[in-house]
C-alpha positions as CSV (number, residue, x, y, z in Angstrom):
1,M,1.9,-33.2,-36.9
2,R,0.8,-32.0,-33.5
3,Y,2.2,-29.1,-31.4
4,I,2.2,-27.4,-28.1
5,L,1.0,-23.8,-28.2
6,A,3.0,-21.6,-25.8
7,L,1.5,-18.3,-24.9
8,D,4.3,-15.9,-23.7
9,Q,2.7,-12.7,-22.3
10,G,5.4,-10.2,-21.6
11,T,5.7,-6.7,-20.3
12,T,5.8,-5.0,-23.7
13,S,4.4,-7.6,-26.1
14,S,2.3,-10.8,-26.4
15,R,3.8,-13.7,-28.2
16,A,2.7,-17.2,-29.2
17,L,4.9,-20.1,-30.4
18,L,4.2,-23.6,-31.6
19,V,6.7,-26.2,-30.4
20,D,7.0,-29.6,-32.0
21,H,7.9,-32.9,-30.4
22,A,11.6,-32.4,-30.9
23,G,11.5,-29.1,-28.9
24,Q,11.8,-27.0,-32.0
25,I,9.9,-23.8,-32.6
26,V,8.0,-24.0,-35.8
27,A,5.9,-20.8,-35.7
28,V,6.0,-17.5,-33.9
29,A,3.7,-14.5,-33.8
30,Q,4.2,-11.3,-31.7
31,K,2.3,-8.1,-31.1
32,E,3.3,-5.1,-29.0
33,F,0.8,-3.3,-26.8
34,T,0.5,0.1,-25.2
35,Q,2.5,1.1,-22.2
36,R,0.9,3.7,-20.0
37,F,2.7,6.1,-17.6
38,P,-0.1,8.3,-16.1
39,R,2.1,9.7,-13.3
40,P,5.8,9.6,-12.3
41,G,6.5,6.1,-11.0
42,W,3.2,4.6,-12.3
43,V,3.1,2.0,-15.0
44,E,-0.2,0.6,-16.3
45,H,-1.5,-1.8,-19.0
46,D,-5.0,-2.2,-20.4
47,P,-6.1,-5.7,-19.4
48,M,-8.3,-6.0,-22.5
49,E,-5.5,-5.1,-24.8
50,I,-3.3,-7.7,-23.1
51,W,-6.0,-10.3,-23.7
52,Q,-6.9,-9.2,-27.3
53,S,-3.2,-9.1,-28.3
54,Q,-2.6,-12.5,-26.8
55,L,-5.6,-14.0,-28.6
56,A,-4.6,-12.5,-31.9
57,V,-1.0,-13.9,-31.8
58,A,-2.3,-17.3,-30.7
59,R,-4.7,-17.4,-33.7
60,A,-2.0,-16.1,-36.0
61,C,0.4,-18.8,-34.9
62,L,-2.1,-21.6,-35.5
63,E,-3.0,-20.1,-38.9
64,R,0.6,-20.7,-40.0
65,V,0.3,-24.4,-39.6
66,P,-0.8,-25.9,-43.0
67,A,-4.3,-27.2,-43.0
68,A,-3.1,-30.6,-44.3
69,L,-1.0,-31.1,-41.2
70,A,-3.8,-30.0,-38.8
71,G,-6.4,-32.3,-40.2
72,Q,-9.2,-29.7,-40.2
73,G,-9.3,-26.0,-40.9
74,P,-6.2,-23.8,-41.1
75,G,-4.3,-25.0,-38.1
76,R,-7.3,-25.2,-35.7
77,A,-6.6,-28.8,-34.5
78,A,-2.9,-28.6,-34.5
79,S,-2.4,-27.9,-30.8
80,V,-2.3,-30.7,-28.3
81,A,-2.3,-28.4,-25.3
82,I,-1.6,-24.8,-24.2
83,G,1.2,-23.6,-21.9
84,I,1.1,-20.1,-20.4
85,T,4.0,-18.0,-19.2
86,N,3.6,-14.4,-18.2
87,Q,5.0,-11.2,-16.8
88,R,4.9,-11.7,-13.1
89,E,3.4,-9.6,-10.3
90,T,1.3,-7.4,-12.6
91,T,-2.1,-7.1,-11.0
92,V,-5.5,-7.3,-12.7
93,L,-8.9,-6.9,-11.0
94,W,-12.2,-7.7,-12.9
95,D,-15.9,-8.3,-12.6
96,R,-16.8,-11.9,-12.2
97,L,-20.2,-11.5,-14.0
98,T,-19.2,-9.4,-17.0
99,G,-15.5,-10.2,-17.2
100,E,-14.8,-6.5,-17.6
101,P,-11.6,-5.1,-15.9
102,V,-12.0,-2.9,-12.8
103,G,-9.4,-0.3,-13.5
104,S,-6.1,-0.7,-15.3
105,A,-3.6,-3.5,-14.7
106,I,-0.9,-2.2,-12.3
107,V,2.5,-3.4,-13.8
108,W,5.3,-5.0,-11.8
109,Q,7.4,-1.9,-12.5
110,D,4.9,0.4,-10.8
111,R,6.1,2.2,-7.6
112,R,2.9,3.9,-6.5
113,T,2.7,1.7,-3.3
114,A,6.3,2.3,-2.2
115,A,5.2,4.4,0.8
116,Q,2.8,1.7,1.9
117,C,5.7,-0.8,1.8
118,D,7.8,1.7,3.9
119,R,5.0,1.8,6.5
120,L,4.8,-2.0,6.7
121,R,8.6,-2.3,7.2
122,A,8.5,0.4,9.8
123,A,5.8,-1.5,11.6
124,G,8.1,-4.5,11.9
125,K,6.2,-6.7,9.4
126,E,9.2,-7.7,7.2
127,D,10.2,-10.8,9.2
128,L,6.7,-12.2,9.1
129,V,6.4,-11.6,5.3
130,R,9.8,-13.0,4.6
131,A,9.2,-16.1,6.7
132,R,5.9,-17.0,5.0
133,T,6.6,-15.8,1.4
134,G,10.4,-15.8,0.9
135,L,10.1,-12.3,-0.4
136,L,11.0,-8.8,0.7
137,I,8.2,-6.2,1.3
138,D,8.4,-4.2,-1.9
139,A,6.0,-2.4,-4.3
140,Y,7.4,-4.8,-7.0
141,F,5.1,-7.6,-5.7
142,S,1.3,-7.8,-6.1
143,A,-0.3,-7.4,-2.6
144,T,0.0,-3.7,-2.2
145,K,-1.0,-3.2,-5.9
146,L,-4.3,-5.1,-5.3
147,Q,-4.8,-3.3,-2.0
148,W,-4.5,0.0,-3.9
149,L,-7.1,-1.0,-6.5
150,L,-9.5,-2.1,-3.8
151,D,-9.0,1.2,-1.9
152,N,-9.0,3.6,-4.9
153,V,-11.5,2.2,-7.4
154,P,-14.9,3.4,-6.3
155,G,-17.0,0.6,-4.7
156,A,-14.3,-2.0,-5.3
157,R,-13.7,-3.0,-1.7
158,L,-17.4,-3.6,-1.0
159,R,-17.9,-5.5,-4.3
160,A,-14.8,-7.6,-3.5
161,R,-16.2,-8.6,-0.1
162,N,-19.5,-9.5,-1.7
163,G,-17.7,-11.9,-4.0
164,E,-18.3,-9.9,-7.2
165,L,-14.7,-9.3,-8.2
166,A,-11.8,-11.5,-9.1
167,F,-8.0,-10.8,-8.8
168,G,-5.3,-12.4,-10.7
169,T,-1.8,-12.0,-12.1
170,V,-1.7,-12.0,-15.9
171,D,-1.8,-15.8,-16.1
172,A,-5.1,-15.9,-14.2
173,W,-6.5,-13.2,-16.4
174,L,-5.7,-15.1,-19.6
175,I,-7.0,-18.4,-18.2
176,W,-10.3,-16.7,-17.3
177,N,-10.7,-15.4,-20.8
178,L,-9.5,-18.5,-22.5
179,T,-12.0,-20.6,-20.6
180,G,-14.9,-18.2,-21.1
181,G,-14.9,-17.3,-17.4
182,R,-15.2,-20.9,-16.2
183,V,-11.8,-21.2,-14.5
184,H,-10.3,-18.7,-12.1
185,A,-6.9,-20.1,-11.3
186,T,-3.2,-19.4,-11.0
187,D,-0.2,-21.7,-10.3
188,A,2.1,-21.7,-7.3
189,S,5.0,-20.0,-9.2
190,N,2.8,-16.9,-9.8
191,A,1.1,-17.1,-6.4
192,S,4.4,-17.1,-4.8
193,R,5.1,-13.5,-6.2
194,T,2.1,-11.9,-4.5
195,L,3.2,-11.5,-0.9
196,L,0.0,-13.4,0.1
197,F,1.2,-17.0,-0.4
198,D,2.8,-19.4,2.1
199,I,5.5,-21.1,0.0
200,R,5.8,-24.0,2.4
201,K,2.1,-24.8,2.8
202,L,1.5,-23.9,-0.9
203,D,-1.6,-22.0,0.1
204,W,-2.9,-18.5,0.6
205,D,-2.1,-17.2,4.1
206,D,-4.9,-15.8,6.2
207,E,-2.5,-13.7,8.4
208,L,-1.0,-12.1,5.3
209,L,-4.4,-11.5,3.8
210,A,-5.3,-9.6,7.0
211,L,-2.1,-7.6,6.9
212,F,-2.8,-6.4,3.4
213,D,-6.6,-6.2,3.9
214,I,-7.3,-8.6,1.0
215,P,-10.6,-10.6,1.1
216,R,-10.0,-14.2,0.3
217,S,-13.1,-14.1,-2.0
218,V,-11.1,-12.3,-4.8
219,L,-8.3,-14.9,-5.0
220,P,-7.9,-17.6,-7.7
221,A,-7.5,-21.3,-6.9
222,V,-3.9,-22.4,-6.9
223,V,-3.3,-25.3,-9.3
224,P,-0.2,-27.3,-10.2
225,S,2.1,-25.6,-12.8
226,C,2.0,-28.9,-14.7
227,G,-1.5,-30.3,-15.0
228,V,-4.7,-29.9,-17.0
229,L,-6.8,-27.2,-15.4
230,G,-9.4,-26.6,-18.0
231,E,-10.1,-26.2,-21.7
232,T,-10.4,-23.2,-24.0
233,D,-13.8,-22.1,-25.1
234,P,-14.3,-23.9,-28.4
235,G,-15.2,-20.7,-30.2
236,L,-11.8,-19.2,-29.8
237,F,-9.8,-21.7,-31.9
238,G,-12.4,-23.9,-33.5
239,S,-12.1,-26.7,-30.9
240,A,-11.4,-26.9,-27.2
241,I,-7.7,-27.2,-26.3
242,P,-6.5,-28.2,-22.8
243,I,-4.7,-25.7,-20.8
244,A,-2.0,-27.8,-19.1
245,G,1.0,-25.6,-18.0
246,I,1.5,-22.3,-16.2
247,A,4.6,-20.6,-14.8
248,G,5.8,-17.1,-14.3
249,D,8.4,-16.0,-16.9
250,Q,11.6,-16.5,-15.0
251,Q,10.4,-19.9,-13.5
252,A,9.4,-21.0,-17.0
253,A,12.8,-20.1,-18.4
254,T,14.4,-22.2,-15.6
255,F,12.2,-25.1,-16.6
256,G,12.9,-24.5,-20.3
257,Q,16.7,-24.7,-19.5
258,A,16.0,-28.1,-18.0
259,C,17.3,-27.0,-14.6
260,F,15.6,-29.9,-12.9
261,A,18.4,-30.8,-10.3
262,P,19.4,-28.8,-7.2
263,G,22.4,-26.6,-8.0
264,M,21.4,-26.0,-11.6
265,V,21.3,-22.3,-12.4
266,K,20.1,-20.2,-15.3
267,N,20.6,-16.4,-15.9
268,T,18.5,-14.4,-18.3
269,Y,20.2,-11.3,-19.9
270,G,17.6,-8.8,-20.8
271,T,16.9,-5.2,-19.7
272,G,18.0,-6.5,-16.3
273,C,19.3,-10.0,-15.3
274,F,17.3,-12.6,-13.5
275,M,19.2,-15.6,-12.1
276,L,17.4,-18.6,-10.6
277,M,18.9,-21.6,-8.9
278,N,17.0,-24.8,-8.3
279,T,17.4,-25.5,-4.6
280,G,15.3,-28.7,-4.5
281,T,12.1,-29.6,-2.8
282,A,12.4,-27.1,0.1
283,P,12.9,-23.3,0.1
284,V,16.3,-21.9,1.2
285,E,16.2,-19.0,3.5
286,S,18.7,-16.4,2.2
287,A,21.2,-14.6,4.4
288,N,22.2,-12.5,1.4
289,Q,19.0,-10.6,0.6
290,L,18.0,-13.0,-2.2
291,V,14.4,-14.1,-2.8
292,A,13.1,-17.6,-2.2
293,T,10.3,-18.5,-4.7
294,V,8.4,-21.5,-6.0
295,G,9.9,-22.7,-9.2
296,W,7.1,-25.0,-10.3
297,Q,4.6,-27.4,-8.8
298,G,3.6,-30.7,-10.4
299,P,1.8,-33.8,-9.4
300,P,3.9,-36.1,-7.1
301,G,6.1,-38.6,-8.7
302,G,9.7,-39.8,-9.1
303,D,10.4,-37.7,-12.2
304,P,12.4,-34.6,-11.1
305,A,10.6,-32.4,-13.5
306,R,7.2,-33.3,-11.9
307,R,8.2,-32.5,-8.3
308,A,7.6,-29.2,-6.6
309,A,10.8,-27.3,-6.9
310,Y,12.0,-24.1,-5.2
311,C,14.4,-21.5,-6.4
312,L,16.6,-18.8,-5.1
313,E,16.3,-15.7,-7.3
314,A,18.5,-12.7,-7.8
315,S,17.5,-9.6,-9.8
316,V,19.9,-7.2,-11.4
317,F,18.3,-4.0,-12.5
318,M,20.7,-2.8,-15.2
319,A,22.0,-5.2,-17.9
320,G,20.9,-4.5,-21.4
321,A,19.7,-1.1,-20.1
322,T,23.3,-0.2,-19.4
323,I,24.1,-0.7,-23.1
324,Q,21.1,1.4,-24.0
325,W,22.5,4.1,-21.8
326,L,25.8,4.0,-23.7
327,R,23.7,4.4,-26.9
328,D,21.1,7.0,-25.8
329,G,22.8,8.7,-22.9
330,L,26.5,8.9,-23.7
331,K,25.9,8.3,-27.4
332,I,29.2,6.5,-27.8
333,I,27.5,3.8,-29.9
334,S,24.7,4.1,-32.4
335,S,23.3,0.6,-31.9
336,A,23.5,-2.0,-29.1
337,P,25.3,-4.6,-31.2
338,E,28.2,-2.2,-31.8
339,V,29.3,-2.5,-28.1
340,E,31.0,-5.9,-28.5
341,A,33.4,-4.8,-31.3
342,L,34.1,-1.5,-29.5
343,A,34.8,-3.2,-26.2
344,A,36.9,-5.8,-27.9
345,S,39.2,-3.1,-29.4
346,V,41.0,-2.8,-26.1
347,A,42.5,-5.6,-24.0
348,D,41.0,-4.4,-20.7
349,P,39.1,-1.4,-19.4
350,G,42.3,0.3,-18.0
351,D,41.1,0.0,-14.4
352,V,37.9,1.8,-15.3
353,Y,34.7,0.6,-13.5
354,L,31.1,1.4,-14.2
355,V,28.6,0.7,-11.5
356,P,25.2,1.2,-13.3
357,A,23.2,2.0,-10.2
358,F,21.0,4.4,-12.1
359,A,17.9,3.2,-10.2
360,G,19.7,1.8,-7.1
361,L,21.2,-1.6,-6.8
362,G,19.4,-5.0,-6.9
363,A,20.6,-8.3,-5.5
364,P,22.6,-8.8,-3.4
365,D,23.0,-5.2,-2.2
366,W,19.4,-4.0,-2.5
367,D,20.3,-0.4,-2.0
368,P,17.7,2.0,-3.5
369,Y,19.9,5.0,-2.7
370,A,23.0,3.9,-4.5
371,R,23.8,5.9,-7.6
372,G,25.8,5.2,-10.8
373,V,29.6,5.6,-10.6
374,L,32.1,5.7,-13.4
375,I,35.5,5.6,-11.7
376,G,39.2,5.2,-12.7
377,L,39.2,7.7,-15.6
378,T,42.5,9.1,-16.9
379,R,43.5,11.2,-19.9
380,G,44.1,7.9,-21.7
381,T,40.5,6.6,-21.2
382,T,38.6,6.2,-24.4
383,R,35.0,5.3,-25.3
384,A,36.3,1.7,-25.9
385,H,37.4,1.5,-22.2
386,I,34.0,2.7,-21.1
387,A,32.2,0.2,-23.4
388,R,34.3,-2.6,-22.0
389,A,33.7,-1.4,-18.4
390,A,29.9,-1.4,-19.2
391,L,30.0,-5.1,-20.4
392,E,32.1,-6.0,-17.3
393,S,29.5,-4.3,-15.1
394,I,26.9,-6.8,-16.3
395,A,29.1,-9.8,-15.7
396,L,30.3,-8.6,-12.3
397,Q,26.8,-8.0,-11.0
398,V,25.8,-11.5,-12.1
399,T,29.0,-12.8,-10.3
400,D,27.9,-11.1,-7.1
401,S,24.5,-12.8,-7.4
402,L,25.9,-16.2,-8.0
403,A,28.3,-15.9,-5.1
404,A,25.4,-15.0,-2.8
405,M,23.4,-18.0,-4.1
406,M,26.3,-20.4,-3.5
407,D,26.8,-19.0,0.0
408,D,23.1,-19.4,0.8
409,S,22.6,-22.8,-0.7
410,S,26.0,-24.5,-0.1
411,L,25.5,-26.1,-3.5
412,A,28.3,-26.6,-5.9
413,I,27.8,-25.0,-9.3
414,R,29.1,-26.8,-12.4
415,E,27.9,-24.3,-15.1
416,L,25.7,-21.3,-15.7
417,R,23.0,-21.8,-18.4
418,V,22.2,-18.5,-20.2
419,D,19.4,-17.0,-22.3
420,G,18.1,-13.7,-23.3
421,G,19.1,-11.3,-26.0
422,A,22.5,-10.2,-24.6
423,C,23.7,-13.8,-24.2
424,G,24.5,-13.6,-27.9
425,N,27.4,-11.3,-27.1
426,D,30.4,-13.6,-27.1
427,L,32.7,-11.2,-25.3
428,L,30.2,-10.7,-22.5
429,M,29.8,-14.5,-22.1
430,Q,33.6,-15.0,-21.9
431,M,33.8,-12.3,-19.3
432,Q,31.1,-14.0,-17.4
433,A,32.9,-17.4,-17.4
434,D,36.1,-15.7,-16.4
435,F,34.6,-13.7,-13.5
436,L,32.5,-16.6,-12.2
437,G,35.3,-19.2,-12.5
438,V,32.7,-21.7,-13.9
439,P,31.7,-22.5,-17.5
440,V,28.9,-20.6,-19.2
441,A,26.6,-22.7,-21.4
442,R,24.6,-21.1,-24.2
443,P,21.9,-23.3,-25.7
444,Q,21.0,-23.5,-29.4
445,I,17.4,-22.3,-28.6
446,T,17.4,-19.3,-26.3
447,E,13.6,-18.9,-26.3
448,T,13.6,-20.7,-23.0
449,T,10.7,-18.9,-21.4
450,A,8.2,-20.1,-24.1
451,L,9.8,-23.5,-24.1
452,G,9.3,-23.9,-20.4
453,A,5.6,-23.2,-20.7
454,A,5.4,-25.7,-23.6
455,Y,7.3,-28.3,-21.7
456,L,5.1,-28.0,-18.6
457,A,1.9,-28.4,-20.8
458,G,3.4,-31.2,-22.8
459,L,4.5,-33.1,-19.8
460,A,1.0,-32.9,-18.3
461,T,-0.6,-34.3,-21.4
462,G,1.9,-37.1,-22.3
463,F,3.3,-35.2,-25.3
464,W,6.7,-35.7,-23.6
465,A,7.2,-38.7,-21.3
466,D,9.3,-37.2,-18.6
467,G,12.0,-34.7,-17.6
468,E,14.7,-36.9,-19.1
469,E,13.1,-36.6,-22.5
470,I,12.8,-32.8,-22.2
471,A,16.3,-32.5,-21.0
472,G,17.4,-34.4,-24.1
473,H,16.1,-31.5,-26.2
474,W,18.5,-29.0,-24.6
475,Q,21.3,-28.7,-27.0
476,L,24.5,-26.8,-26.5
477,E,25.4,-24.1,-29.0
478,R,28.6,-22.9,-27.3
479,R,30.4,-23.4,-24.0
480,F,32.6,-20.6,-22.7
481,E,35.4,-21.9,-20.4
482,P,37.1,-19.7,-17.8
483,S,40.5,-18.5,-18.9
484,M,41.3,-16.1,-16.1
485,T,43.7,-17.2,-13.3
486,E,42.1,-17.5,-9.8
487,S,44.3,-14.7,-8.4
488,A,43.3,-12.4,-11.3
489,R,39.7,-13.2,-10.8
490,R,39.7,-12.5,-7.1
491,A,41.5,-9.2,-7.7
492,K,39.0,-8.2,-10.3
493,V,36.0,-8.9,-8.1
494,A,37.6,-7.2,-5.1
495,R,38.3,-4.1,-7.2
496,W,34.7,-4.1,-8.4
497,R,33.4,-4.3,-4.8
498,E,35.4,-1.2,-4.0
499,A,33.6,0.6,-6.8
500,V,30.2,-0.7,-5.5
501,A,31.1,0.7,-2.1
502,R,31.7,4.1,-3.7
503,S,28.4,3.9,-5.4
504,R,26.6,3.1,-2.1
505,A,28.3,5.8,-0.2
506,W,27.3,8.6,-2.7
507,A,23.7,9.3,-1.8
508,R,21.5,8.8,1.2
509,P,17.9,10.1,1.9
């Protein structure tokens, strides 16, 4: 039996999964690593701990394959290829000669460069950046993080100009280490999150490099998301394994959901929500403050899964984190799973609305000054009404995002495919279908991020023939059909938007 090894390097843990030809996960290993918060608003990781934790779980996963199936050693020859998916935007800088990191990795959540982003916007650079990259100028993305490292690590800028340093998002850092320093590469989906990449030309942009004062010499080569880019050092796993797939986590989840056709949409319900819509072979410019991004890039061909695909993306900051607030802040539940039964104990929230703008609002409002609002309380309001309003707030934020996507793309939406931990909440999924007015489809396997990385690698190496075969592995677990009347749905969304307006009016700088 042969497998694809998927490396899923996330924000708080490194995971590895073995995927068989039927698209089933046969082994999983996971290891958490240290989160560093050296100053308010700063978030850092140790790049070596990222690498060592990822290597450990990859080896552990292969060790779980019986030696008889592998043919030699305890699982060492079981993997046909490796696919990599990763936390996006997190920035690593390292020495090309020694492979040692130059400073800590600056995590995507880090806000230390917010003032620099403010200065760039004030200088009128937003339109240029948006036109080339599809992104907003924000500390979320990689360019100002890399600029900060070059300016604040002693000697780094001079060494970078002399070609001594290498930059990468986490995928590039893993590839460098997996190949023993022979390959310095990223894929277009990760490159498109740096603010340095022209998403139409699919290449680094010299004008943007000048704007952020980044020397081209530090940049990785950009390779297809689907294609063999190198092999692992034989000493790592007992034999060389081709590295054949790369995609940022949300793009990988979209691929894992087999969203190969324009108009197909997935939403991941985690701490926040990330919704991506396949918009086809050209980026769509958003009029609703959404982000245009590269979904994946493959070699040319007739197979939809192999073509370069673009996506519209919407980010909701507070989804599962809202339920954590009910548990840790209000203490009206003792564990997150309790929220479903508590919310279901009332038929509706009694006209109570929670806008969880605890850190501002994401798409499509993008208001950093908005603040949380709990409105509509009466003497009859109970913790059950608040719990139901909290679940509704997640579904209503996603509804806003999809409405913006449909307006931007002019594409008809037949269903929303879902994944992430909170998609197991049946009440939330039914609310989502009701508020959207379209069905919500939950797959049998919700590990879609790792599946996407595996599928990209397997497609590149002939493990799977084409996108049609991959799409055949997507199996429905449950479909939630809308049950709310159109008039009730419109009234609900309108009332929600009134609450959002109150949230946005509350605080200003």
